[in-house]
matplotlib code that plots the C-alpha trace (Angstrom):
import matplotlib.pyplot as plt

x = [141.4, 140.8, 143.6, 143.1, 143.2, 146.5, 148.1, 147.0, 148.6, 151.9, 151.8, 151.3, 154.1, 156.4, 155.5, 156.2, 159.6, 160.6, 159.6, 161.5, 164.6, 164.6, 164.4, 167.4, 170.2, 169.5, 167.6, 169.1, 166.7, 164.7, 167.7, 168.4, 171.6, 171.0, 172.1, 174.1, 176.1, 176.7, 177.8, 180.2, 181.9, 182.0, 183.8, 186.3, 186.9, 187.2, 189.9, 191.8, 191.6, 192.8, 195.8, 196.8, 196.1, 193.4, 190.8, 187.3, 184.2, 181.6, 178.8, 180.9, 182.4, 179.0, 177.7, 180.9, 180.8, 177.1, 177.7, 180.5, 178.1, 175.5, 178.1, 179.2, 175.6, 175.1, 178.3, 177.8, 174.3, 175.6, 178.4, 175.9, 173.9, 177.0, 177.9, 181.0, 181.5, 184.2, 184.5, 185.1, 188.7, 189.2, 188.0, 190.0, 193.2, 192.7, 192.0, 195.0, 197.2, 195.9, 196.5, 200.0, 200.9, 199.4, 199.2, 196.1, 196.0, 196.2, 193.6, 191.1, 191.8, 191.2, 187.8, 186.8, 187.8, 185.8, 182.8, 182.9, 182.4, 184.4, 181.3, 180.7, 184.4, 184.3, 181.3, 183.2, 186.2, 184.0, 182.4, 185.8, 187.0, 183.8, 184.0, 187.6, 186.8, 183.9, 186.1, 188.7, 186.1, 186.5, 189.4, 190.4, 192.0, 195.7, 198.2, 200.8, 204.6, 204.2, 201.7, 204.1, 207.1, 205.1, 204.0, 207.6, 209.0, 206.2, 205.8, 206.0, 208.1, 210.9, 210.4, 212.6, 213.8, 214.0, 217.2, 217.7, 220.0, 221.2, 221.0, 220.6, 217.8, 217.9, 214.5, 214.4, 211.2, 212.1, 213.8, 216.0, 217.3, 217.8, 219.9, 221.9, 222.6, 223.7, 226.1, 227.6, 228.3, 230.0, 232.5, 233.7, 234.1, 232.1, 231.2, 227.6, 227.0, 228.6, 226.6, 223.4, 224.0, 224.6, 221.4, 219.5, 220.9, 220.0, 216.4, 216.9, 216.2, 214.7, 217.4, 216.6, 219.6, 220.9, 218.4, 217.6, 214.9, 213.8, 214.4, 210.9, 209.5, 210.2, 209.0, 210.2, 212.6, 214.1, 214.3, 216.2, 218.7, 219.2, 219.9, 222.7, 224.5, 227.5, 228.3, 229.5, 228.0, 225.2, 222.6, 219.9, 218.1, 215.1, 211.6, 209.1, 205.4, 205.9, 209.7, 213.1, 215.6, 219.3, 220.4, 223.7, 224.0, 226.1, 225.6, 223.7, 222.1, 221.1, 217.8, 218.0, 216.1, 214.8, 215.5, 212.6, 213.1, 213.0, 209.5, 208.0, 205.8, 204.8, 203.7, 201.8, 199.9, 199.2, 197.8, 195.7, 194.3, 193.6, 191.7, 189.8, 188.7, 187.7, 185.4, 184.0, 183.2, 181.3, 179.4, 178.6, 177.4, 175.0, 173.8, 173.0, 171.0, 168.8, 168.5, 166.0, 168.0, 166.6, 168.7, 167.7, 170.5, 168.1]
y = [50.3, 50.4, 49.7, 47.0, 48.1, 46.3, 48.0, 51.4, 50.6, 49.7, 52.8, 55.0, 53.2, 53.9, 57.6, 57.7, 56.0, 58.4, 61.3, 60.0, 59.4, 62.8, 64.5, 66.8, 66.4, 70.0, 73.1, 76.6, 79.5, 77.4, 76.2, 72.4, 70.6, 67.2, 63.9, 63.3, 66.5, 65.5, 62.0, 63.5, 65.7, 62.9, 60.7, 63.4, 64.1, 60.4, 59.9, 62.9, 61.3, 57.9, 59.6, 61.2, 58.0, 59.8, 57.5, 58.0, 58.3, 58.2, 59.7, 62.6, 63.1, 63.2, 65.8, 67.9, 67.9, 68.8, 71.7, 73.0, 72.8, 74.8, 77.4, 77.5, 77.9, 80.9, 82.5, 81.9, 83.3, 86.4, 86.7, 86.5, 89.3, 91.4, 90.7, 88.6, 86.3, 84.1, 84.2, 81.2, 82.6, 82.5, 78.9, 77.8, 79.3, 77.4, 74.1, 74.6, 75.1, 71.9, 69.9, 71.3, 70.4, 66.8, 66.0, 65.5, 61.7, 62.0, 64.8, 62.6, 59.7, 61.9, 63.0, 59.4, 58.4, 61.3, 60.5, 63.9, 65.0, 67.8, 70.0, 69.3, 69.9, 73.2, 74.3, 73.3, 75.4, 78.3, 78.2, 77.9, 81.0, 83.0, 81.8, 82.9, 86.3, 86.7, 85.8, 88.4, 91.1, 90.6, 91.6, 94.9, 96.1, 96.9, 94.6, 96.7, 96.1, 95.6, 92.8, 91.1, 91.5, 90.1, 87.1, 86.3, 86.6, 84.7, 81.9, 78.5, 77.2, 79.1, 80.1, 77.8, 78.5, 75.2, 73.9, 75.1, 74.9, 77.4, 75.4, 75.6, 73.5, 72.1, 70.9, 68.5, 67.3, 63.6, 61.0, 60.0, 63.5, 63.9, 60.6, 61.7, 65.1, 63.2, 61.0, 64.1, 65.6, 62.5, 62.8, 65.9, 68.0, 70.9, 71.7, 71.8, 75.5, 75.6, 72.6, 74.1, 77.3, 75.3, 73.3, 76.6, 78.3, 75.2, 75.3, 71.7, 72.6, 75.2, 76.4, 78.2, 80.2, 79.7, 80.4, 79.3, 76.6, 74.0, 70.4, 69.6, 71.6, 68.6, 65.0, 62.8, 60.8, 63.9, 65.8, 62.9, 62.9, 66.6, 66.4, 64.0, 66.2, 68.1, 71.7, 71.8, 68.4, 67.8, 65.0, 63.6, 63.1, 63.1, 62.4, 65.1, 65.2, 66.1, 66.6, 65.4, 67.4, 67.8, 70.0, 71.4, 72.5, 75.6, 76.3, 74.9, 76.5, 74.2, 74.5, 77.2, 79.7, 82.5, 86.1, 88.4, 90.4, 87.1, 86.1, 89.5, 89.6, 86.0, 86.7, 89.8, 87.8, 85.1, 87.6, 89.3, 85.9, 85.1, 88.3, 87.8, 84.3, 85.5, 88.2, 85.7, 83.2, 85.9, 86.8, 83.2, 82.6, 85.6, 84.5, 81.0, 82.5, 84.5, 81.8, 79.0, 75.8, 72.3, 69.1, 65.5, 62.9, 60.0]
z = [57.8, 61.5, 64.0, 66.6, 70.3, 70.8, 67.7, 69.1, 72.4, 70.8, 68.6, 71.7, 73.5, 70.5, 70.5, 74.2, 73.8, 71.0, 73.1, 76.1, 74.1, 72.6, 76.0, 76.3, 78.9, 79.9, 78.9, 79.4, 79.0, 76.5, 74.6, 74.6, 75.2, 73.6, 75.1, 71.9, 72.5, 76.1, 75.0, 72.5, 75.1, 77.6, 75.2, 74.4, 78.1, 79.0, 76.3, 77.8, 81.2, 79.9, 78.2, 81.5, 83.5, 85.5, 87.2, 85.8, 88.0, 85.2, 87.3, 88.5, 85.1, 83.4, 85.9, 85.5, 81.7, 81.7, 84.1, 81.8, 78.8, 80.7, 81.5, 77.9, 76.7, 79.0, 77.9, 74.1, 74.3, 76.0, 73.5, 70.7, 72.4, 72.5, 68.8, 69.5, 66.6, 64.8, 61.0, 58.8, 58.3, 62.0, 62.2, 59.2, 60.6, 63.9, 62.2, 59.8, 62.8, 64.4, 61.2, 60.8, 64.4, 64.4, 60.6, 58.6, 59.1, 62.9, 62.8, 60.9, 63.2, 66.3, 64.9, 64.3, 67.8, 69.3, 67.1, 65.5, 61.9, 60.3, 60.5, 64.2, 64.9, 63.0, 65.1, 68.3, 67.2, 66.4, 69.8, 71.5, 69.7, 70.6, 74.2, 74.5, 73.1, 75.5, 78.5, 77.3, 77.9, 81.6, 83.9, 82.2, 85.4, 85.4, 87.1, 89.0, 89.1, 92.8, 92.3, 89.8, 92.2, 95.1, 93.0, 92.0, 95.5, 97.3, 94.7, 96.6, 93.7, 92.0, 88.4, 86.3, 82.8, 80.8, 79.3, 75.8, 72.8, 70.3, 67.0, 63.3, 61.6, 58.1, 56.9, 53.9, 52.3, 51.5, 53.5, 50.6, 50.2, 53.9, 54.0, 51.0, 52.8, 55.9, 53.9, 52.3, 55.7, 56.8, 54.0, 55.6, 52.5, 54.0, 57.5, 58.6, 58.1, 54.7, 53.5, 54.9, 53.0, 49.8, 50.2, 50.8, 47.7, 45.6, 47.1, 48.4, 52.0, 54.3, 56.7, 60.0, 61.3, 64.8, 67.5, 71.0, 71.3, 73.9, 72.8, 74.2, 71.3, 69.1, 69.2, 72.2, 70.0, 68.3, 71.7, 73.2, 70.4, 70.5, 74.3, 73.6, 71.1, 72.4, 71.4, 67.8, 66.9, 64.4, 64.2, 62.0, 59.8, 62.2, 61.0, 61.6, 60.7, 57.1, 56.7, 57.8, 59.8, 60.3, 63.2, 64.6, 68.3, 68.8, 72.5, 75.4, 78.5, 81.4, 83.3, 86.0, 88.1, 86.0, 87.0, 87.7, 84.4, 82.4, 83.7, 84.5, 81.3, 81.8, 85.4, 84.2, 81.7, 84.2, 86.8, 84.1, 83.1, 86.8, 87.4, 84.2, 85.2, 88.6, 87.1, 84.6, 87.3, 89.3, 86.2, 85.5, 89.1, 88.8, 85.3, 86.6, 89.4, 87.0, 84.3, 83.8, 83.9, 84.0, 84.0, 83.1, 83.6, 83.9]

ax = plt.figure().add_subplot(projection="3d")
ax.plot(x, y, z, "-o")
ax.set_aspect("equal")
plt.show()
């Protein structure tokens, strides 16, 4: 059967449209960054901006995200050439930590909101691990004690140590059991420490002994309640992601200026990371100059 002239024109138009739609957002040394990939990252970044109440300029955000993807592509290719990888076990460990922190339900919801599948998220996590390991190959120079001291003395803002509490934490799996434990404590037959030890011996709770922790480590509601407890008082049950908690505050330390010795290691790590990123940025600039990069944002 012969096609009519009009049918042939429409077929050619269709082929042209498919070809145009499939044109990548960018090509880096022959490797494509698809518009679908760009759109996925744009959506993720836009959601982050909204959560932080940051105004969004769509054009600038699109350009910025694409430039980041180009940089990542160059870095990941170099990492592969150097044999830097991330195993399935590495990826699983990272994802398990995310699920533990936010809960499986919130994890799945977040993937849906970002338009990502579990497989695409796994690939993203793998790339982030590899990228981190690649960046760690830069900035091997030593940071001297003099540099750390100067940074501490000349910082425009003092180094603050957050308010913290020395407390014992009792973790109970079910709300019913946690409420029952709270009722028992109210009866006053045992003090908090004795009752916590009893629950632990009976395998009815996981008990963390007294230790210093910042209330901000917990959920906003739980943190607010902990801040209101006086020394010697207990509170709860508080709802966590998977369990319920009873806590007793032993001591408190207010926010204050940290001594040099308390933040020396933190400053050292910060300066090492700063030098590392400076060297990585220089490498990236040189790599961009010697690479074939084409962009199509139309």
